[in-house]
C-alpha positions in Angstrom: 26.0 153.7 144.2 27.0 150.9 141.7 24.9 150.7 138.6 22.5 147.5 138.4 24.1 145.5 135.7 21.6 144.5 132.7 19.8 141.4 132.8 21.0 139.0 130.3 18.6 137.8 127.5 16.3 134.7 128.5 17.3 133.0 125.1 20.7 133.7 125.7 21.0 132.0 129.2 18.8 129.3 127.2 21.1 128.7 124.6 24.4 128.5 126.6 22.1 125.7 128.8 21.3 123.9 126.4 24.9 123.5 124.7 26.3 122.6 128.1 23.3 119.9 128.4 24.7 118.3 125.1 28.1 118.9 125.7 27.4 116.7 129.1 25.3 114.0 126.7 27.8 113.5 124.5 30.8 112.8 127.2 28.8 110.4 128.6 27.2 108.4 125.7 31.2 108.5 124.5 32.1 107.1 128.1 29.7 104.7 128.0 30.6 103.5 124.6 34.1 103.1 125.3 33.3 101.2 128.5 30.9 99.3 127.2 32.9 98.3 124.5 35.8 97.2 126.1 33.4 95.2 128.2 32.0 93.7 125.5 35.5 92.6 124.4 36.7 91.3 127.5 33.0 88.9 127.7 34.6 87.1 124.6 38.2 86.7 126.2 39.4 83.9 123.5 38.3 85.5 119.9 39.0 89.0 121.3 42.4 87.2 122.4 43.2 86.3 119.0 42.2 89.1 117.3 44.2 91.1 119.7 47.2 88.7 118.8 47.0 89.0 115.4 47.4 93.2 115.6 50.4 92.2 118.0 52.3 90.3 115.4 51.5 92.4 112.7 52.5 95.3 114.9 55.8 93.5 116.2 57.1 92.8 113.0 58.4 96.2 111.7 59.1 97.4 115.8 61.4 94.4 115.8 63.1 95.5 112.0 63.1 98.9 113.3 64.8 98.2 116.8 67.2 96.1 114.6 67.7 98.8 112.1 68.5 101.2 115.2 71.2 98.8 117.0 73.2 98.4 113.4 73.1 101.8 113.0 74.7 102.0 116.7 77.2 99.7 116.2 77.7 101.5 112.4 78.7 104.6 114.5 81.0 102.7 116.5 82.5 101.3 113.8 82.8 104.9 112.4 84.4 106.1 115.7 87.1 103.6 115.3 87.9 104.6 112.0 90.7 107.3 111.8 92.1 109.5 108.9 96.2 109.0 108.3 97.7 111.7 107.7 101.6 111.6 106.4 103.3 114.6 106.9 105.8 115.9 104.9 109.8 114.9 105.6 110.8 119.2 105.1 108.0 120.1 107.8 109.4 122.5 110.7 108.5 121.6 114.3 107.1 125.3 114.7 104.9 125.0 111.5 103.5 121.3 112.8 102.8 122.1 115.8 100.7 125.1 114.8 98.9 122.7 112.2 98.0 120.7 114.7 96.8 123.1 117.2 94.7 124.4 114.3 93.2 120.9 114.2 92.5 120.7 117.8 90.1 123.8 117.4 87.9 122.2 114.5 84.6 121.4 115.2 84.9 117.8 112.9 87.6 116.4 114.9 86.7 114.9 117.9 90.3 113.5 118.6 93.8 113.8 117.4 96.9 112.0 117.8 100.6 112.9 116.9 102.9 109.7 115.9 106.7 111.5 115.6 108.9 109.0 113.1 111.1 107.3 116.3 107.5 106.1 117.3 106.2 104.9 114.7 109.8 103.1 113.9 109.5 101.7 117.2 105.9 100.4 116.6 107.1 98.6 113.9 110.0 97.4 115.1 108.0 95.6 117.8 105.1 94.5 115.5 106.8 93.5 112.2 109.7 90.9 114.2 112.3 93.1 111.5 114.3 94.6 114.1 117.7 93.3 112.9 116.8 94.6 109.5 115.4 98.0 110.6 118.8 98.4 112.7 121.0 98.6 109.4 118.8 101.4 108.3 121.0 104.5 108.1 118.3 106.6 108.1 114.3 106.3 109.6 112.1 106.0 106.0 109.0 106.7 107.9 106.8 109.8 108.1 105.3 111.8 111.3 101.7 110.5 111.1 98.6 112.5 112.4 96.0 110.3 113.5 92.8 112.0 112.8 89.4 111.1 114.6 86.4 112.8 112.9 83.7 113.8 115.2 80.4 112.2 114.9 78.6 115.0 112.7 81.7 114.8 110.1 81.8 110.9 110.2 79.9 110.1 107.2 79.1 111.4 103.8 80.0 115.0 102.5 81.4 116.2 105.8 83.9 113.3 105.9 84.6 113.5 102.4 85.7 117.1 102.8 87.5 116.9 105.9 89.7 114.3 104.4 90.1 117.1 101.0 91.0 119.4 103.7 93.9 117.0 105.2 95.2 115.8 102.1 95.5 119.4 100.5 97.4 120.8 103.2 101.3 122.2 102.5 102.7 119.7 105.0 100.8 116.9 104.4 102.3 114.3 101.8 99.3 112.4 101.4 96.1 111.6 103.8 93.8 107.9 103.6 90.6 106.8 104.5 89.1 103.8 103.6 85.8 105.5 102.4 84.3 102.5 100.7 83.4 100.8 103.2 81.8 104.0 105.0 79.7 104.6 102.1 78.7 101.0 101.5 77.5 100.8 105.0 75.7 104.3 104.6 74.1 102.4 101.6 73.2 99.6 103.3 71.2 101.8 106.1 69.5 103.5 103.7 68.2 100.9 101.9 67.3 98.6 105.5 65.3 101.8 106.3 63.5 102.0 103.3 63.3 98.5 103.3 61.1 98.7 106.9 59.4 101.5 106.2 57.9 99.8 103.2 57.3 96.8 105.5 55.6 98.5 108.0 53.1 100.2 105.4 52.1 96.7 103.7 51.8 95.2 107.8 49.6 98.8 108.2 47.3 98.1 105.3 47.0 94.3 106.4 46.3 95.5 110.0 43.5 97.7 108.6 41.7 95.1 106.5 41.9 92.7 109.4 40.6 95.0 111.8 37.9 96.3 109.4 36.9 92.3 108.5 36.2 92.0 112.3 34.4 95.5 112.6 32.3 94.1 109.7 31.2 90.8 111.2 30.5 93.0 114.7 28.3 94.9 112.8 26.5 91.8 111.1 26.1 90.0 114.7 24.7 93.2 115.7 22.3 94.0 112.7 19.2 93.7 114.3 20.2 95.9 117.2 21.4 98.9 114.8 18.4 98.6 112.9 16.0 99.4 116.1 18.3 102.3 117.1 17.7 103.9 113.7 14.1 103.3 113.8 13.9 105.4 117.2 15.7 107.8 115.3 19.5 106.9 116.1 21.6 108.7 113.7 24.9 107.2 111.8 27.0 109.2 114.1 24.9 107.5 117.6 25.5 104.1 115.9 28.9 104.3 114.5 30.7 105.3 118.3 30.6 101.7 119.4 32.1 100.3 116.5 35.3 103.1 116.3 35.9 102.5 120.0 35.9 98.6 119.5 38.9 99.1 116.7 40.7 101.4 119.0 40.4 99.0 121.5 41.7 96.3 119.4 44.4 98.5 118.1 45.5 99.7 121.5 45.6 95.8 122.6 47.7 94.9 120.2 50.0 97.9 120.5 50.4 96.5 123.9 51.1 93.1 123.6 53.7 93.8 120.5 55.6 95.9 123.0 55.4 92.6 125.6 56.4 90.2 122.3 59.4 92.5 121.6 60.6 92.9 125.1 60.3 89.1 125.3 62.4 88.6 122.4 65.1 91.6 122.7 65.7 89.8 126.3 65.7 86.2 124.6 68.8 87.9 122.1 70.2 90.2 124.7 72.7 87.0 126.1 74.2 86.1 123.2 74.5 88.8 121.8 76.3 90.2 124.5 78.7 87.4 124.6 79.8 88.0 121.2 80.4 91.6 121.6 82.5 90.8 124.4 84.8 88.2 121.8 85.7 90.9 120.0 86.2 93.2 122.7 82.9 95.1 122.4 80.8 97.0 124.9 77.6 96.9 122.6 74.6 95.8 123.7 70.8 95.5 122.3 68.6 98.6 123.1 65.0 98.2 122.5 62.5 100.9 122.4 62.6 103.6 124.3 59.7 104.9 126.5 58.5 108.0 123.9 58.9 105.2 121.1 56.8 102.3 122.6 54.3 104.9 123.2 54.6 105.9 119.7 54.4 102.4 118.8 50.9 101.7 120.9 49.1 105.0 119.7 49.8 104.0 116.4 48.2 101.2 116.5 45.4 102.1 118.3 44.9 105.1 115.1 45.4 102.4 112.5 42.5 100.1 114.9 40.4 103.5 114.8 41.1 104.2 110.9 40.1 100.5 110.0 37.0 100.8 112.2 36.1 103.9 110.6 36.4 102.3 107.2 34.2 99.2 108.2 31.5 101.3 109.6 31.3 103.9 107.3 30.9 101.2 104.1 28.9 98.6 106.0 26.6 100.8 107.9 24.8 102.6 105.1 23.8 99.7 103.8 21.7 98.6 106.9 18.8 100.7 106.8 14.8 100.1 108.0 12.5 99.9 105.6 
């Protein structure tokens, strides 16, 4: 026979039921506050749209700078891919040793492509492009050395890895010299670093401006509903209960501004895409403007929503404490 289960204490059952009721009440109040705060904004479409537009402009500005920086970095990577290290081979290098060295270089992870130009190929190319064919015919021997054109991989196309690859090629016994214009690479890196910090600083300033704008908007909303807040407090409403609708209002302001910012950014990129593509074609490049990815767009909207929530929290925390029933 199965043993009878021990009866649960009645107090524990009641406590669990009360906890479920409180959770259901809390969820219901949050849902009601979220919906009512959104409907309240939609009942004043012009005022709400102007606030959303201000938030959208302040959000779209750093987002536009970020997209521009990403496109410049992408273009910079294309420039770096087109750069090559020219390695001039020693005249007394044997074919066997040179072949072995080329095989070793092709197996390196920091080298994406390797091209060998023989002295005769270099002479023919120079004759074709220089127009000095008659002068070259009078030479007793070919003065041009063999050359290895080394294309670094993307991971080794900048900074210390690129400098290390250049030093390795220069110090090899079969190498007379290795040349690379490092100055433009360093300048590009520093410009991108400066631009990224400027975008970050600009985004911080505009984020602070958003906090002030949303905080002031919420403060005005609190003042317009001052009597309602006093009544709620008189009947026992807590500060958390009163605070909740304003927090959702700030959240809706931020989310709406973030969505409009994405629309403004997409319109701007679409407006610039055609002339940028035409300019790239003139330079025989397939470069095209790239916007924010889906994940980045979602992050932008959520970040704007969090800033709106933070601005509302600061405004409510400061002004709600000053409203007390007498």
